[in-house]
N, CA, C and O atoms as a GROMACS GRO file, in nm:
protein
  276
    1MET      N    1   0.554   1.021   1.050
    1MET     CA    2   0.526   0.967   0.920
    1MET      C    3   0.527   1.078   0.815
    1MET      O    4   0.578   1.061   0.704
    2ASP      N    5   0.470   1.193   0.852
    2ASP     CA    6   0.470   1.307   0.758
    2ASP      C    7   0.611   1.354   0.728
    2ASP      O    8   0.644   1.386   0.614
    3ALA      N    9   0.696   1.358   0.831
    3ALA     CA   10   0.835   1.401   0.811
    3ALA      C   11   0.908   1.304   0.719
    3ALA      O   12   0.986   1.346   0.633
    4LEU      N   13   0.884   1.175   0.736
    4LEU     CA   14   0.946   1.076   0.648
    4LEU      C   15   0.901   1.097   0.504
    4LEU      O   16   0.984   1.098   0.413
    5ALA      N   17   0.773   1.114   0.483
    5ALA     CA   18   0.722   1.135   0.348
    5ALA      C   19   0.779   1.263   0.286
    5ALA      O   20   0.811   1.266   0.168
    6THR      N   21   0.792   1.366   0.366
    6THR     CA   22   0.848   1.493   0.317
    6THR      C   23   0.994   1.476   0.276
    6THR      O   24   1.036   1.525   0.171
    7ARG      N   25   1.072   1.404   0.360
    7ARG     CA   26   1.214   1.384   0.328
    7ARG      C   27   1.231   1.295   0.205
    7ARG      O   28   1.319   1.320   0.123
    8VAL      N   29   1.148   1.193   0.191
    8VAL     CA   30   1.156   1.106   0.073
    8VAL      C   31   1.120   1.184  -0.053
    8VAL      O   32   1.189   1.174  -0.154
    9THR      N   33   1.015   1.262  -0.046
    9THR     CA   34   0.974   1.342  -0.160
    9THR      C   35   1.082   1.442  -0.199
    9THR      O   36   1.113   1.459  -0.317
   10ALA      N   37   1.140   1.508  -0.100
   10ALA     CA   38   1.247   1.605  -0.128
   10ALA      C   39   1.368   1.538  -0.191
   10ALA      O   40   1.427   1.593  -0.284
   11ALA      N   41   1.404   1.420  -0.142
   11ALA     CA   42   1.520   1.349  -0.198
   11ALA      C   43   1.495   1.309  -0.343
   11ALA      O   44   1.583   1.322  -0.428
   12ILE      N   45   1.376   1.260  -0.371
   12ILE     CA   46   1.343   1.219  -0.508
   12ILE      C   47   1.338   1.340  -0.600
   12ILE      O   48   1.389   1.335  -0.712
   13ASN      N   49   1.278   1.448  -0.554
   13ASN     CA   50   1.269   1.569  -0.637
   13ASN      C   51   1.404   1.635  -0.660
   13ASN      O   52   1.423   1.703  -0.761
   14ALA      N   53   1.498   1.615  -0.568
   14ALA     CA   54   1.631   1.677  -0.582
   14ALA      C   55   1.722   1.599  -0.677
   14ALA      O   56   1.823   1.652  -0.723
   15ALA      N   57   1.688   1.477  -0.707
   15ALA     CA   58   1.772   1.394  -0.793
   15ALA      C   59   1.765   1.443  -0.938
   15ALA      O   60   1.660   1.483  -0.988
   16ARG      N   61   1.882   1.438  -1.003
   16ARG     CA   62   1.888   1.479  -1.144
   16ARG      C   63   1.831   1.368  -1.233
   16ARG      O   64   1.841   1.250  -1.200
   17PRO      N   65   1.772   1.406  -1.346
   17PRO     CA   66   1.723   1.304  -1.439
   17PRO      C   67   1.837   1.210  -1.478
   17PRO      O   68   1.948   1.254  -1.508
   18GLY      N   69   1.808   1.083  -1.477
   18GLY     CA   70   1.909   0.984  -1.512
   18GLY      C   71   1.992   0.939  -1.392
   18GLY      O   72   2.070   0.845  -1.403
   19HIS      N   73   1.975   1.006  -1.278
   19HIS     CA   74   2.052   0.972  -1.158
   19HIS      C   75   1.959   0.953  -1.038
   19HIS      O   76   2.001   0.965  -0.923
   20ILE      N   77   1.835   0.924  -1.067
   20ILE     CA   78   1.736   0.920  -0.960
   20ILE      C   79   1.772   0.817  -0.853
   20ILE      O   80   1.774   0.850  -0.734
   21ILE      N   81   1.800   0.694  -0.892
   21ILE     CA   82   1.824   0.590  -0.793
   21ILE      C   83   1.950   0.620  -0.712
   21ILE      O   84   1.948   0.614  -0.589
   22ASP      N   85   2.060   0.650  -0.780
   22ASP     CA   86   2.184   0.669  -0.704
   22ASP      C   87   2.186   0.799  -0.624
   22ASP      O   88   2.265   0.810  -0.530
   23GLU      N   89   2.104   0.896  -0.656
   23GLU     CA   90   2.104   1.022  -0.580
   23GLU      C   91   1.999   1.027  -0.470
   23GLU      O   92   2.013   1.107  -0.377
   24TRP      N   93   1.896   0.946  -0.475
   24TRP     CA   94   1.796   0.954  -0.369
   24TRP      C   95   1.798   0.835  -0.276
   24TRP      O   96   1.738   0.838  -0.169
   25GLU      N   97   1.868   0.729  -0.315
   25GLU     CA   98   1.868   0.608  -0.234
   25GLU      C   99   1.924   0.631  -0.094
   25GLU      O  100   1.862   0.590   0.004
   26GLU      N  101   2.038   0.695  -0.083
   26GLU     CA  102   2.100   0.716   0.050
   26GLU      C  103   2.020   0.814   0.137
   26GLU      O  104   1.998   0.785   0.254
   27PRO      N  105   1.976   0.930   0.085
   27PRO     CA  106   1.892   1.017   0.168
   27PRO      C  107   1.763   0.950   0.216
   27PRO      O  108   1.718   0.974   0.328
   28VAL      N  109   1.704   0.866   0.132
   28VAL     CA  110   1.582   0.796   0.173
   28VAL      C  111   1.616   0.693   0.279
   28VAL      O  112   1.540   0.676   0.375
   29ARG      N  113   1.727   0.624   0.264
   29ARG     CA  114   1.770   0.527   0.364
   29ARG      C  115   1.794   0.595   0.499
   29ARG      O  116   1.756   0.543   0.604
   30GLU      N  117   1.856   0.712   0.496
   30GLU     CA  118   1.881   0.787   0.620
   30GLU      C  119   1.749   0.834   0.683
   30GLU      O  120   1.733   0.828   0.805
   31ALA      N  121   1.657   0.881   0.601
   31ALA     CA  122   1.527   0.924   0.652
   31ALA      C  123   1.453   0.807   0.715
   31ALA      O  124   1.389   0.822   0.820
   32ASP      N  125   1.460   0.692   0.653
   32ASP     CA  126   1.395   0.573   0.707
   32ASP      C  127   1.460   0.530   0.838
   32ASP      O  128   1.390   0.490   0.931
   33ALA      N  129   1.591   0.538   0.846
   33ALA     CA  130   1.661   0.503   0.970
   33ALA      C  131   1.620   0.597   1.084
   33ALA      O  132   1.598   0.552   1.197
   34GLU      N  133   1.609   0.724   1.055
   34GLU     CA  134   1.566   0.821   1.156
   34GLU      C  135   1.422   0.793   1.199
   34GLU      O  136   1.389   0.803   1.318
   35PHE      N  137   1.336   0.759   1.104
   35PHE     CA  138   1.197   0.726   1.136
   35PHE      C  139   1.190   0.604   1.228
   35PHE      O  140   1.118   0.604   1.328
   36ARG      N  141   1.266   0.499   1.193
   36ARG     CA  142   1.268   0.378   1.276
   36ARG      C  143   1.319   0.408   1.416
   36ARG      O  144   1.264   0.360   1.515
   37LYS      N  145   1.424   0.487   1.425
   37LYS     CA  146   1.482   0.522   1.555
   37LYS      C  147   1.378   0.593   1.642
   37LYS      O  148   1.360   0.558   1.759
   38ARG      N  149   1.310   0.691   1.585
   38ARG     CA  150   1.209   0.764   1.661
   38ARG      C  151   1.090   0.675   1.698
   38ARG      O  152   1.034   0.688   1.807
   39ALA      N  153   1.052   0.585   1.608
   39ALA     CA  154   0.941   0.493   1.636
   39ALA      C  155   0.978   0.400   1.751
   39ALA      O  156   0.896   0.376   1.840
   40TYR      N  157   1.100   0.346   1.750
   40TYR     CA  158   1.144   0.258   1.859
   40TYR      C  159   1.153   0.334   1.991
   40TYR      O  160   1.113   0.282   2.095
   41GLU      N  161   1.205   0.457   1.986
   41GLU     CA  162   1.214   0.538   2.108
   41GLU      C  163   1.075   0.564   2.166
   41GLU      O  164   1.054   0.554   2.287
   42LYS      N  165   0.981   0.598   2.079
   42LYS     CA  166   0.844   0.623   2.124
   42LYS      C  167   0.782   0.496   2.182
   42LYS      O  168   0.713   0.501   2.284
   43ALA      N  169   0.806   0.383   2.117
   43ALA     CA  170   0.753   0.257   2.167
   43ALA      C  171   0.810   0.225   2.304
   43ALA      O  172   0.737   0.176   2.391
   44MET      N  173   0.937   0.252   2.325
   44MET     CA  174   0.999   0.226   2.455
   44MET      C  175   0.938   0.316   2.563
   44MET      O  176   0.913   0.270   2.674
   45VAL      N  177   0.916   0.441   2.531
   45VAL     CA  178   0.854   0.533   2.627
   45VAL      C  179   0.714   0.484   2.662
   45VAL      O  180   0.675   0.484   2.779
   46LEU      N  181   0.638   0.444   2.562
   46LEU     CA  182   0.502   0.396   2.588
   46LEU      C  183   0.503   0.268   2.673
   46LEU      O  184   0.420   0.253   2.763
   47LEU      N  185   0.597   0.178   2.645
   47LEU     CA  186   0.607   0.057   2.725
   47LEU      C  187   0.646   0.088   2.869
   47LEU      O  188   0.594   0.028   2.963
   48GLN      N  189   0.739   0.182   2.887
   48GLN     CA  190   0.780   0.221   3.022
   48GLN      C  191   0.665   0.286   3.096
   48GLN      O  192   0.643   0.258   3.214
   49ASP      N  193   0.591   0.373   3.029
   49ASP     CA  194   0.475   0.438   3.092
   49ASP      C  195   0.372   0.333   3.132
   49ASP      O  196   0.314   0.342   3.241
   50LYS      N  197   0.349   0.235   3.046
   50LYS     CA  198   0.253   0.130   3.077
   50LYS      C  199   0.299   0.051   3.198
   50LYS      O  200   0.219   0.020   3.287
   51GLN      N  201   0.428   0.018   3.203
   51GLN     CA  202   0.481  -0.058   3.314
   51GLN      C  203   0.471   0.022   3.444
   51GLN      O  204   0.436  -0.034   3.548
   52LEU      N  205   0.499   0.151   3.438
   52LEU     CA  206   0.487   0.235   3.557
   52LEU      C  207   0.342   0.239   3.606
   52LEU      O  208   0.318   0.233   3.726
   53GLN      N  209   0.249   0.249   3.515
   53GLN     CA  210   0.108   0.251   3.553
   53GLN      C  211   0.069   0.119   3.619
   53GLN      O  212  -0.003   0.117   3.719
   54GLU      N  213   0.117   0.008   3.564
   54GLU     CA  214   0.086  -0.122   3.622
   54GLU      C  215   0.152  -0.139   3.758
   54GLU      O  216   0.092  -0.196   3.849
   55ASP      N  217   0.275  -0.089   3.774
   55ASP     CA  218   0.347  -0.102   3.899
   55ASP      C  219   0.281  -0.023   4.011
   55ASP      O  220   0.287  -0.064   4.127
   56PHE      N  221   0.219   0.090   3.979
   56PHE     CA  222   0.163   0.176   4.081
   56PHE      C  223   0.012   0.176   4.088
   56PHE      O  224  -0.047   0.250   4.167
   57SER      N  225  -0.052   0.096   4.006
   57SER     CA  226  -0.198   0.089   4.010
   57SER      C  227  -0.240  -0.005   4.123
   57SER      O  228  -0.179  -0.111   4.140
   58PRO      N  229  -0.341   0.031   4.199
   58PRO     CA  230  -0.388  -0.060   4.302
   58PRO      C  231  -0.450  -0.184   4.239
   58PRO      O  232  -0.518  -0.175   4.136
   59SER      N  233  -0.428  -0.295   4.300
   59SER     CA  234  -0.489  -0.418   4.251
   59SER      C  235  -0.580  -0.475   4.358
   59SER      O  236  -0.576  -0.432   4.474
   60GLU      N  237  -0.660  -0.570   4.319
   60GLU     CA  238  -0.753  -0.631   4.414
   60GLU      C  239  -0.677  -0.704   4.525
   60GLU      O  240  -0.729  -0.718   4.636
   61ASP      N  241  -0.557  -0.750   4.498
   61ASP     CA  242  -0.481  -0.828   4.594
   61ASP      C  243  -0.402  -0.742   4.693
   61ASP      O  244  -0.351  -0.795   4.792
   62SER      N  245  -0.393  -0.612   4.670
   62SER     CA  246  -0.313  -0.531   4.760
   62SER      C  247  -0.387  -0.511   4.892
   62SER      O  248  -0.509  -0.497   4.894
   63PRO      N  249  -0.310  -0.509   5.004
   63PRO     CA  250  -0.375  -0.498   5.136
   63PRO      C  251  -0.449  -0.366   5.157
   63PRO      O  252  -0.539  -0.360   5.240
   64GLY      N  253  -0.414  -0.262   5.085
   64GLY     CA  254  -0.478  -0.133   5.103
   64GLY      C  255  -0.606  -0.118   5.024
   64GLY      O  256  -0.663  -0.009   5.019
   65CYS      N  257  -0.651  -0.224   4.963
   65CYS     CA  258  -0.766  -0.215   4.875
   65CYS      C  259  -0.887  -0.292   4.932
   65CYS      O  260  -0.956  -0.363   4.860
   66VAL      N  261  -0.909  -0.277   5.061
   66VAL     CA  262  -1.022  -0.344   5.125
   66VAL      C  263  -1.141  -0.250   5.123
   66VAL      O  264  -1.132  -0.137   5.172
   67LEU      N  265  -1.250  -0.295   5.069
   67LEU     CA  266  -1.370  -0.213   5.061
   67LEU      C  267  -1.456  -0.237   5.185
   67LEU      O  268  -1.478  -0.351   5.225
   68GLU      N  269  -1.502  -0.130   5.242
   68GLU     CA  270  -1.592  -0.144   5.356
   68GLU      C  271  -1.733  -0.160   5.305
   68GLU      O  272  -1.773  -0.099   5.206
   69GLU      N  273  -1.808  -0.244   5.376
   69GLU     CA  274  -1.946  -0.268   5.333
   69GLU      C  275  -2.039  -0.167   5.391
   69GLU      O  276  -2.160  -0.172   5.366
   0.00000   0.00000   0.00000
């Protein structure tokens, strides 16, 4: 999020007076696309990690999970 804000700020500050929209719109769009890509990648890693934990976590129904009294 900080990197996105930094790139947006830099793009806006680099634009010449009178050309703000046409000079910062594309760099901001690219920064947003990169942010979304990284967010989706991170979400996929977290989902995969969660699935792996669920796949390998012992459950009450597994035969190896019998408690001795």
